[in-house]
C-alpha positions in Angstrom: -12.8 -54.8 -11.3 -10.1 -53.7 -14.1 -7.4 -51.4 -13.8 -6.3 -48.6 -16.3 -2.7 -47.3 -16.8 -2.2 -43.6 -17.3 0.9 -41.2 -17.4 1.3 -37.5 -16.5 3.6 -35.3 -18.6 4.8 -32.3 -16.4 6.8 -29.3 -17.6 9.4 -28.0 -15.1 12.3 -25.6 -15.0 15.6 -26.9 -13.7 19.3 -25.6 -13.7 22.1 -27.6 -15.7 25.7 -27.2 -15.1 28.1 -27.4 -17.9 32.0 -27.6 -17.1 34.3 -26.4 -19.7 37.8 -25.2 -20.0 39.0 -22.0 -21.8 42.7 -21.1 -22.6 44.0 -17.6 -22.1 46.8 -15.5 -21.5 44.9 -13.8 -18.7 41.9 -14.4 -16.3 40.1 -11.2 -17.9 40.3 -12.6 -21.3 39.2 -16.1 -20.3 36.2 -14.5 -18.9 35.6 -12.9 -22.2 36.3 -15.9 -24.3 33.9 -18.0 -21.9 31.0 -15.5 -22.5 31.6 -15.5 -25.8 31.3 -19.3 -25.9 28.1 -19.1 -24.1 26.3 -16.3 -26.2 27.4 -18.0 -29.4 25.7 -21.3 -28.3 29.3 -23.0 -28.4 28.7 -25.0 -25.2 25.5 -26.9 -26.9 27.8 -29.8 -27.5 29.2 -30.1 -24.2 27.6 -32.6 -21.7 26.0 -31.2 -18.7 24.5 -32.5 -15.5 21.4 -31.3 -13.7 21.8 -29.7 -10.4 20.1 -31.4 -7.5 16.9 -30.0 -5.9 16.4 -27.2 -8.6 13.4 -28.5 -10.3 10.4 -26.3 -10.1 7.0 -27.0 -11.8 6.4 -24.4 -14.2 3.1 -22.5 -14.2 0.7 -22.2 -17.0 1.0 -18.3 -16.9 4.9 -18.6 -17.0 4.4 -20.9 -20.1 2.4 -18.4 -21.8 -0.9 -20.2 -21.3 0.3 -23.6 -23.0 -0.1 -26.6 -21.0 2.4 -27.6 -18.1 0.4 -30.7 -17.3 -0.9 -33.5 -19.7 -2.5 -36.6 -18.8 -2.5 -39.6 -21.2 -3.9 -43.0 -21.4 -1.1 -45.7 -21.6 -1.9 -45.8 -25.3 -0.8 -42.1 -25.7 -4.4 -40.7 -25.8 -4.5 -37.0 -24.3 -7.2 -37.0 -21.5 -6.5 -33.8 -19.8 -4.3 -30.7 -20.0 -4.1 -27.7 -17.9 -3.5 -25.1 -20.8 -3.7 -24.6 -24.4 -1.9 -27.4 -26.5 
């Protein structure tokens, strides 16, 4: 009997933590600077860590009907998806 290899890609949501410092003359001003950094995307280049035990499988409905599970042959041929591609 032969064996065949597959892989399953699954879309999940997870929380990531980005640690950074802000220099400021007051805590209130530091809060505003930190919020501005986040809103302006100025933390994108800072390394982040995945928070343990926060992964949740994303539903097709929460993904606007697009696939959240895709099954492929070992050669990369799509065999199955649970939503639109």
